[in-house]
N, C-alpha and C positions, 0 to 999 in steps of 0.2 A: 404604313408601319404600325406596330402594335406595342402598346405600353402597358405593363402590369406592375402594380405596387406589391412588394413582398408582403405576404401575410394577408392580402386582400384578394377577393375573387373578382373585383371589377376589372374590366378590360377597356382601354381607350385606344381609338383608331385615329390616324392622321388624315387630314383633308387633302384636297388636290395640291395645296401648296406645301404639304409636309408638316403642317402645324398640328400639334396635339395639345388640346386644352382640357384641363381637369382641375378639380379643387380637392385639397387635402388639408386636414387640420394637423398642424405640427405639434407633436408631443415632445417636450424637452427631455423627458426621461429616456426616450428611445431614439436610436438612429434608424431611420426608415429609408430603404433603397427602392429604386424603380428600375426595372429591366426593360430594354427595348429589343424587339424581335422583328425579323423580316416576315412578311406574310407567307404562310405555309410552313414556317419553321419556328414553332413556338417552344422548342426545347433548348436551342442554343442562342443565348442573348448576345447581341452584337455590341451592346453598350450597357453600362450600369452607372447610374447617377445617384448621388446622395441628395435627398430632399432637404433643403434648407429654407428657413423662414426668410432669410435675407436675399435669397436667390430665386425669384419668382419667374424669371425668364432664362432659358438656356438654349443655345444653338449648337446642334451637333451635325457634323458632316459624316454621313455613313455611306459606305460603299459595299455593295454585295460582293460575293466572291466572283461572280461573273463580271461585275464592273471592274474590279481590281485586275482580273486577268486581262480584260480588254485594254485597260490603261497601260499595263506592263507591256503588252504586245505592241501597242502603238507608240510606246515611249513618249507619251504626251507629257509636257512640262507645265508646271504651275508656278506663278510668281509668288514667292513667300518673302516675309520680312520679320525681323525680330530685333530685340535688344540683348546685348551681352553685358552682364553686370557681375560684380563680385558678391560675396556673402553679405556685405553691408549695403548692397543695392547701389553701389557706386558704378557709373558707366565705365566700361573698359574699352579703350581705344586701341585699334590695331589687332583685335582678335581675328584669327584666321578662320573663315567659314568656307568650307569646301564641300562639293558633291563628289564623293569618292567614286573613282573609276571613270570620271567624265572630264576632268581637267578644269571644270568650272570652279572659280575661287574668287572670294572678295574679302575685304578687310572692313571691320567695324569703324565707324567714324568717331568724332569726339564725344558724341552722346551715346556711343555704343550701338548705334543703329546700323543694320545691314539689309541689302536686298539681293536676292538671287533666285534663279530658276531651278526648281527641283522636280523630280519625277518619282514614280513608285518603285523604280528598280534599284535606286542607289540611296544609301543613307547619307544624312547631313552631319558633318563632323565639325566641331568647334574646338580650336586649340588656342591656349594662352600660356605663355612661358611661366613655369613654376606652378601651374595649376593642373588639375585633373582634366583629361580630355572628356568631351561630351559627344554622344552620338544619338541622333534623333531620326525618326522617320517623318515622312511628309504629312501623315495624318495629324501629328501634333500641331502643325501650323495651320492645316486646313480647318481644324476645329475652332480656331480663333481668327476668323476672317475680318472682324471689325477693327482690330488693332494689332500691332506687332506683338509677337509672343516673346516673353522675357525669359532669357536663359541665364541661370545663376551658375557661376563657376566657383569652384572651391579649391583651396590650396591643397597640394598633395599631402595625403595622410593626415588631414586635419579634421574637417567636418563632413567629409564624403561618407555617404551611406552605401556600403557594399551589399551586393546580393549574394555573391559567391566569394569565399575567401579560403585560405589554406586551412585554417582551423575555425570551423563554424561555432557560433555561441552554443552554450549547453546549459540546461537546467541543472542545479546542484544535485548530483546523484544520478543523472541520466533521465531518459524518458520514462523509465519505470517509476522513478520518484515523482516525475511531473504528473503522471496519470494518478498516482496515489494522492497528490495534492488536489487535483480536480475532484477526486472521489470524496474528499472531506470538505472542500470549500465551494464547489459549484452548487448553487441553490437552484433547484428545479422549480420553475414557475408553477404555482399551484393550479392555474387554469390549464396549462399545457399538460400537467400530470393528470388532471381530472379527465381531460380529453384523450389521454394515452398517446400523446404526440411524442415521437422519438425522431432522432436524426443527428446530424453533425453540423456545427457552425465552424467555419474556417476563419481564424483570426490572424491578422498580420500585425506585427509590431516591430519596433526598432530596439535592439539591445545596444545601449550606449557603452562607451569605453569603460565606465565604472560598473557596468552590469545592470544598471537600472533599465526599466521598461518604459518606453515612451511611444506615443502615437499609435495606440492599438486601434485597429479598424477591422470591420467585418468584410471579408472578401467572398464569403459564401454564406448566405443568410437562410434562416428557417422561418422565423416570425419575430416580431418586435420584442416580445418579452423574453424569448429565448436568446435572441441576439444580445440584449442588454445584460442578461445573466452571465453570458459567456464573457462579455467585455469586463464586467465587474470582477469576475474571477481572475482574469488576466491582469487587470490593474493592481490587484492585491497580491500578486506573486512576489516571492522574495527575489533578490537580485540574482541574475544569471552569471555564468562565467563568460566574460566577453570574448568576442571573436579576435583572431590574430591574423595579420597579414605581414609577411616578412619579419616575423618576430615582434611586431608592434600591435598594440591594441587598437582596434578600429570599430567604427559603428557598423552595424550589420542588420539588414532586414531578416525577419524570420517569421514563418507561418506555422501554426499548430492547429490541429483539429480538436474541437471541444465537443465531446459526444454527450448527448442526452439520451439516456436509456433507463427505463423503469426496471428496477431489479425485482425479480419475482421472488416471493417468499420461499425459503427453503423448507422442505418438509421436516417436521420434528423427528429427530432420531429416536428409534425404538430402543427401549432399554432391554438389554439381554436378560433372558430368564435364567436365573441360577438354580440348578437342580438341588433339591433338599435331600441330603443323605440321612437315612434313618437306620438305626440298628437296635435290635432288641437285646437288652442285657439281662441274663438269667438272674434270678433273685439270689442264688447262692454264689454268685461270682463276686469276688472281692475287687473293688475298683483298682485301676492300674496305678493310681497315685497314692494308695493307702500305705501307711507305714507298715501295717501288718503284712501286706503282700510282699513288700520289699524285704522284710526280715525273714519271711518264709522262704523267699527265693535264695537268700544267702545260705539257709540251712538245707536247701534242696528239698523242701517240703511243699506240698500243695496246700491251698487255703483250707480245705476241708479235712486234712489229715489229722488235725488235732482232735477232732471229734471221735476219730476212730482209735486214738492212742491214749486212753486214760492211764494215769500213773497208778500203779498198784504196788504197795509195799508189803512184803511178808515179814513175819517176825524173825524168821531165820535167815532172811536175806542180808542182814546186817552183821552176822556173826563173823568175827575175824579171828584168824589163828594167831597164836602168840608170837610166832616167828615171822609172821608176814609183814609186820610194820616195825619200824625203828623211829623213834622220836627223840628230839632234843627238848630239854625242859624249857629252854628259853624261846622255843619257836612255836609254842602252842598257846592258844587262848581257850581255856576250858569253858564250854558252854554249860549253863545250868538247865534246870528243868523247863525254863521258859522258851527254849529253842523251838521254833515252829517251822515245819516243812510244809510248803504249799506248792500246788500246781493248779492247773485249770479245773481239776475235778475233786481233789482231796486235800484236807487240812488236818494236820496232826497237832493236837493240843494236849498239854498235861492235864490229867484228871484232877479236879478240885474237890470231888465229893468222896475221896477215899476214907473209909472208916478208920478211927484212931487205933483200934486194936489190931489192925492188919499191918504187917511190915510194909515199909515203903518200897515201891517198885521203881527204882531209878532207871533212867535211860541207859541203854547198854553202853553208850560211849562214856557216860559218867561213871558207871560201875567199873569200866575197864581202866579209866585213868585213876580212880580211887585205889583200885587194886595194884596198879602199877607203882603208885607212889606210897603205898603202904598206909593208906588212910582207912581207919576202921570206923564202923558205925558207932 
């Protein structure tokens, strides 16, 4: 037989008596497992054991596929024995132990002990009134040849741990939320990350009736530091939604994959280039937001039309015929000589340097109104 310790490259072989001897230093921080293989088939482990400081010797009974097929064909029986006890480890008398399909059947005695012949073809069933039935195979007993194997019976729907139920336990928010939890709480071991080691650690645990997580164990290992990191993340999980069977909360085993994967840095996004628009503005163009341009638009004039339209006043352009106007005395305000007419190009001002010997030349409007109201010089 071949034994390999997970995370180590050393290989240990059994001698003629099937004994494998090796030394390994136990580290309390990590759970270390050892796998056992048949010669020529080092890919499928036939047994996995947890290395414990308190368990320096362990006996395993392993049969190859050919051996099991031979045992089943020959229907060879083996004498087995065991104790039947309740959850407080008190012996149960009168427990029914039977080999299904064979008619072989015995009862446990006053200390819970029983003896029966079993084979590879039929399961071993234990029944006790008011308790959950148990079903075991012969390998469970053959792995403990030195003393009777203890079978613990549980009351119905009490402390039994289910594997399959009507409603399986669930992480709050579903598996998507669970993966998001691992993304933020799983600590990648520095050495494993440095060596760029990736893979999946399978962890099994029990979801209790109140949703708490108990007994997390590694059922598929990578290496010690990665196994420990996966167990730590599972232990720190929030409570789950417990499993239900027949409408009642029950304890249930559950397994999840914990993936270690090094995230590759994403390339920095390229900033889009914004085209710059340029437009030449003629020097003689009035800005669109100028008050002058708005006022000219109201008049229907272009910005440069004022330059081409100077105001010109002729002396005879202000002559008015006597019958062309009618005025009321209370509707006019007579302007004096200080009236000023202005435009963009011309300003009319009264002359201030008129000689004293010359008659005053009054504004045509002044003279008209003086004549109209009979005012003499």
